[in-house]
TILOVEX-547441 format. One record per residue: residue in three letters; x, y, z of N, C-alpha, C, CB in turn. Coordinates in Angstrom, 1 decimal. Glycine has a CB too. Example, Ala and Ser with C-alpha at 12.3 -4.5 7.8 and 13.67 -1.06 7.14 Angstrom:
REM residues 2
{"Ala" {13.2 -5.7 7.8} {12.3 -4.5 7.8} {13.2 -3.3 7.8} {11.3 -4.5 9.0}};
{"Ser" {12.8 -2.2 7.1} {13.7 -1.1 7.1} {12.9 0.0 7.9} {14.1 -0.6 5.7}};
REM end
This chain:
REM residues 87
{"Met" {-139.4 247.8 136.9} {-140.0 246.7 136.2} {-139.0 246.2 135.1} {-141.3 247.2 135.5}};
{"Thr" {-138.6 247.0 134.2} {-137.7 246.5 133.1} {-136.9 247.6 132.6} {-138.6 245.9 132.0}};
{"Ser" {-135.8 247.2 132.0} {-134.9 248.3 131.4} {-135.3 248.6 130.0} {-133.4 247.8 131.4}};
{"Leu" {-136.3 247.8 129.5} {-136.8 248.2 128.2} {-137.7 249.4 128.3} {-137.6 247.0 127.6}};
{"Asp" {-137.7 250.2 127.2} {-138.6 251.3 127.2} {-140.1 250.8 127.0} {-138.2 252.4 126.2}};
{"Arg" {-141.0 251.7 127.4} {-142.4 251.2 127.4} {-142.9 250.9 126.0} {-143.3 252.3 127.9}};
{"Arg" {-142.4 251.5 124.9} {-142.8 251.2 123.6} {-142.4 249.8 123.2} {-142.1 252.2 122.6}};
{"Ile" {-141.1 249.4 123.5} {-140.6 248.1 123.2} {-141.4 247.1 124.0} {-139.1 248.0 123.4}};
{"Ala" {-141.5 247.3 125.3} {-142.3 246.4 126.2} {-143.7 246.2 125.7} {-142.3 246.9 127.7}};
{"Gly" {-144.3 247.3 125.3} {-145.7 247.2 124.7} {-145.8 246.3 123.5} {-146.2 248.6 124.4}};
{"Leu" {-144.8 246.5 122.6} {-144.7 245.7 121.4} {-144.5 244.2 121.7} {-143.7 246.2 120.4}};
{"Ile" {-143.6 243.9 122.7} {-143.4 242.5 123.1} {-144.7 242.0 123.7} {-142.3 242.5 124.1}};
{"Ala" {-145.4 242.8 124.5} {-146.7 242.3 125.0} {-147.7 242.1 124.0} {-147.2 243.4 126.0}};
{"Val" {-147.7 242.8 122.9} {-148.6 242.6 121.8} {-148.4 241.2 121.2} {-148.5 243.7 120.7}};
{"Gly" {-147.2 240.9 120.9} {-146.8 239.6 120.3} {-147.2 238.5 121.3} {-145.4 239.5 119.9}};
{"Ala" {-146.9 238.7 122.5} {-147.1 237.6 123.5} {-148.6 237.4 123.7} {-146.5 238.0 124.9}};
{"Ala" {-149.4 238.5 123.7} {-150.9 238.3 123.8} {-151.5 237.6 122.6} {-151.5 239.7 123.9}};
{"Val" {-151.0 237.8 121.4} {-151.4 237.1 120.3} {-151.1 235.6 120.4} {-150.9 237.7 119.0}};
{"Ala" {-149.8 235.3 120.8} {-149.3 234.0 120.9} {-150.1 233.2 122.0} {-147.9 233.9 121.3}};
{"Ala" {-150.6 233.9 123.0} {-151.3 233.3 124.1} {-152.8 233.3 123.9} {-151.1 234.1 125.4}};
{"Asn" {-153.3 233.8 122.8} {-154.7 233.9 122.4} {-155.5 234.6 123.5} {-155.3 232.5 122.3}};
{"Cys" {-154.9 235.7 124.0} {-155.6 236.5 125.0} {-156.1 237.8 124.5} {-154.6 236.7 126.2}};
{"Gln" {-157.4 237.8 124.1} {-158.0 239.1 123.5} {-157.9 240.3 124.5} {-159.4 238.8 123.1}};
{"Pro" {-158.3 240.1 125.7} {-158.2 241.3 126.6} {-156.7 241.8 126.8} {-158.8 241.0 128.0}};
{"Cys" {-155.8 240.8 126.8} {-154.4 241.2 126.9} {-154.0 242.0 125.7} {-153.5 239.9 127.1}};
{"Leu" {-154.4 241.5 124.5} {-154.1 242.2 123.3} {-154.6 243.6 123.2} {-154.6 241.4 122.0}};
{"Arg" {-155.8 243.8 123.6} {-156.4 245.2 123.7} {-155.5 246.1 124.5} {-157.9 245.1 124.2}};
{"Ala" {-155.2 245.6 125.7} {-154.4 246.4 126.7} {-153.0 246.6 126.1} {-154.3 245.7 128.0}};
{"Ala" {-152.4 245.6 125.5} {-151.0 245.7 125.0} {-151.0 246.7 123.8} {-150.5 244.4 124.6}};
{"Val" {-151.9 246.6 122.9} {-152.0 247.5 121.8} {-152.1 249.0 122.3} {-153.1 247.2 120.8}};
{"Ser" {-153.0 249.2 123.2} {-153.2 250.5 123.8} {-151.9 251.0 124.4} {-154.3 250.5 124.8}};
{"Met" {-151.2 250.2 125.2} {-150.0 250.6 125.9} {-148.9 250.9 124.8} {-149.5 249.5 126.8}};
{"Ala" {-148.8 250.0 123.8} {-147.8 250.2 122.8} {-148.0 251.5 122.0} {-147.7 249.0 121.8}};
{"Arg" {-149.2 251.7 121.6} {-149.6 252.9 120.8} {-149.4 254.2 121.7} {-151.0 252.8 120.3}};
{"Glu" {-149.9 254.2 123.0} {-149.7 255.3 123.8} {-148.3 255.6 124.2} {-150.5 255.1 125.2}};
{"Ser" {-147.4 254.6 124.0} {-146.0 254.8 124.3} {-145.2 255.1 123.0} {-145.4 253.5 124.9}};
{"Gly" {-145.9 255.3 121.9} {-145.2 255.8 120.7} {-145.0 254.8 119.6} {-143.9 256.3 121.1}};
{"Ala" {-145.5 253.6 119.8} {-145.3 252.6 118.7} {-146.2 253.0 117.5} {-145.7 251.2 119.2}};
{"Glu" {-145.6 252.8 116.4} {-146.4 253.1 115.2} {-147.3 252.0 114.8} {-145.4 253.5 114.0}};
{"Val" {-148.3 252.3 114.0} {-149.2 251.2 113.5} {-148.4 250.1 112.9} {-150.3 251.8 112.6}};
{"Lys" {-147.5 250.4 112.0} {-146.7 249.4 111.3} {-146.0 248.5 112.3} {-145.7 250.1 110.3}};
{"Glu" {-145.4 249.1 113.3} {-144.7 248.3 114.3} {-145.7 247.3 115.1} {-144.0 249.2 115.3}};
{"Thr" {-146.9 247.9 115.4} {-147.9 247.1 116.1} {-148.3 245.9 115.2} {-149.1 248.0 116.5}};
{"Val" {-148.5 246.2 113.9} {-148.9 245.1 113.0} {-147.8 244.1 112.9} {-149.2 245.7 111.6}};
{"Glu" {-146.6 244.5 112.9} {-145.5 243.5 112.8} {-145.4 242.7 114.1} {-144.1 244.3 112.6}};
{"Ala" {-145.7 243.3 115.2} {-145.7 242.5 116.5} {-146.8 241.5 116.5} {-145.8 243.5 117.7}};
{"Ile" {-147.9 241.9 115.9} {-149.1 240.9 115.8} {-148.7 239.8 114.9} {-150.3 241.6 115.3}};
{"Glu" {-148.0 240.0 113.8} {-147.6 239.0 112.9} {-146.5 238.0 113.6} {-147.0 239.6 111.6}};
{"Val" {-145.6 238.6 114.4} {-144.7 237.8 115.1} {-145.4 236.8 116.1} {-143.6 238.6 115.9}};
{"Gly" {-146.4 237.4 116.8} {-147.2 236.6 117.7} {-147.9 235.5 117.0} {-148.2 237.5 118.4}};
{"Lys" {-148.5 235.8 115.8} {-149.2 234.8 115.0} {-148.2 233.6 114.6} {-149.8 235.4 113.8}};
{"Ser" {-147.0 234.0 114.3} {-146.0 233.0 113.9} {-145.6 232.1 115.0} {-144.8 233.7 113.3}};
{"Val" {-145.4 232.7 116.2} {-145.1 232.0 117.4} {-146.2 231.0 117.7} {-144.8 232.9 118.6}};
{"Arg" {-147.4 231.5 117.7} {-148.6 230.7 118.1} {-148.7 229.5 117.1} {-149.9 231.5 118.0}};
{"Ala" {-148.6 229.8 115.8} {-148.7 228.7 114.8} {-147.6 227.7 115.0} {-148.6 229.3 113.4}};
{"Cys" {-146.4 228.1 115.2} {-145.3 227.1 115.5} {-145.6 226.3 116.7} {-144.0 227.8 115.6}};
{"Ala" {-146.0 226.9 117.8} {-146.3 226.2 119.0} {-147.4 225.2 118.8} {-146.6 227.2 120.1}};
{"Ala" {-148.5 225.6 118.1} {-149.6 224.7 117.8} {-149.2 223.5 117.0} {-150.7 225.5 117.1}};
{"Ser" {-148.3 223.8 116.0} {-147.8 222.7 115.2} {-147.0 221.7 116.0} {-147.0 223.3 114.0}};
{"Glu" {-146.1 222.2 116.8} {-145.3 221.4 117.6} {-146.1 220.6 118.6} {-144.3 222.2 118.4}};
{"Met" {-147.2 221.2 119.2} {-148.1 220.5 120.1} {-148.8 219.4 119.4} {-149.1 221.5 120.8}};
{"Asp" {-149.3 219.7 118.2} {-150.0 218.6 117.4} {-149.1 217.4 117.1} {-150.5 219.2 116.1}};
{"Arg" {-147.8 217.7 116.8} {-146.9 216.7 116.5} {-146.6 215.9 117.8} {-145.5 217.3 116.0}};
{"Phe" {-146.4 216.6 118.9} {-146.2 215.9 120.2} {-147.4 215.0 120.6} {-145.9 217.0 121.3}};
{"Ala" {-148.6 215.6 120.5} {-149.8 214.8 120.8} {-149.9 213.6 120.0} {-151.0 215.7 120.7}};
{"Ser" {-149.6 213.7 118.7} {-149.7 212.5 117.8} {-148.6 211.4 118.2} {-149.5 212.9 116.4}};
{"Ser" {-147.6 211.8 118.9} {-146.5 210.9 119.2} {-146.7 210.2 120.5} {-145.2 211.6 119.3}};
{"Leu" {-147.7 210.6 121.3} {-148.0 210.0 122.6} {-148.5 208.6 122.4} {-148.9 210.8 123.4}};
{"Asp" {-148.1 207.7 123.3} {-148.6 206.4 123.3} {-149.9 206.4 124.2} {-147.6 205.3 123.9}};
{"Val" {-151.0 206.3 123.5} {-152.3 206.5 124.3} {-152.6 205.2 125.1} {-153.4 206.7 123.3}};
{"Ala" {-151.8 204.2 125.0} {-152.1 203.0 125.8} {-151.5 203.1 127.2} {-151.5 201.7 125.1}};
{"Val" {-150.6 204.1 127.4} {-150.0 204.3 128.7} {-151.0 205.1 129.5} {-148.6 205.1 128.5}};
{"Pro" {-151.3 204.6 130.7} {-152.2 205.3 131.6} {-151.6 206.6 132.1} {-152.7 204.5 132.8}};
{"His" {-152.4 207.7 132.1} {-151.9 209.0 132.5} {-152.7 209.3 133.8} {-152.2 210.1 131.4}};
{"Pro" {-152.1 210.2 134.6} {-152.8 210.6 135.9} {-154.2 211.1 135.5} {-152.0 211.7 136.6}};
{"Gln" {-155.1 210.8 136.4} {-156.5 211.3 136.1} {-156.5 212.8 136.1} {-157.4 210.7 137.2}};
{"Ser" {-157.0 213.3 135.0} {-157.1 214.8 134.9} {-158.4 215.2 135.5} {-157.0 215.3 133.4}};
{"Gly" {-158.3 216.4 136.0} {-159.5 217.0 136.6} {-159.8 216.7 138.0} {-160.7 216.7 135.8}};
{"Ala" {-159.0 215.7 138.6} {-159.3 215.3 140.0} {-159.0 216.5 140.9} {-158.4 214.1 140.3}};
{"Ser" {-158.1 217.3 140.7} {-157.8 218.4 141.5} {-158.3 219.7 141.0} {-156.3 218.5 141.8}};
{"Gly" {-159.1 219.6 139.9} {-159.6 220.8 139.3} {-158.6 221.4 138.3} {-159.9 221.9 140.3}};
{"Arg" {-157.6 220.6 138.0} {-156.6 221.0 137.0} {-156.6 220.1 135.9} {-155.2 221.1 137.7}};
{"Cys" {-155.8 220.3 134.9} {-155.8 219.5 133.7} {-155.0 218.2 133.9} {-155.2 220.3 132.5}};
{"Gly" {-154.2 218.1 134.9} {-153.4 216.9 135.1} {-152.0 217.1 135.0} {-153.8 215.8 134.2}};
{"Cys" {-151.6 218.3 134.6} {-150.2 218.7 134.6} {-149.7 219.2 135.9} {-149.9 219.7 133.4}};
{"Glu" {-148.4 219.1 136.2} {-147.9 219.6 137.4} {-147.8 221.1 137.4} {-146.5 219.0 137.7}};
{"Pro" {-148.1 221.7 138.6} {-148.0 223.2 138.7} {-146.6 223.7 138.6} {-148.6 223.6 140.1}};
REM end
């Protein structure tokens, strides 16, 4: 799977789960990290990193959305059951 040890991989997964707003992922990642030897302090730090990434991404998306020219027609969203972005 990876050359990272399970503790580090678990901590990365904790931060990624927070950034992705995935509660079930976070529960699983915290369990994996803790079972693999991550300390509570490390887990809390990984959560804080994820929060920081999520906040930055949301801020950038808000800025991007505000910059769009809403007069330009966009592909119809939902026609294929998707949001309109390319797969």
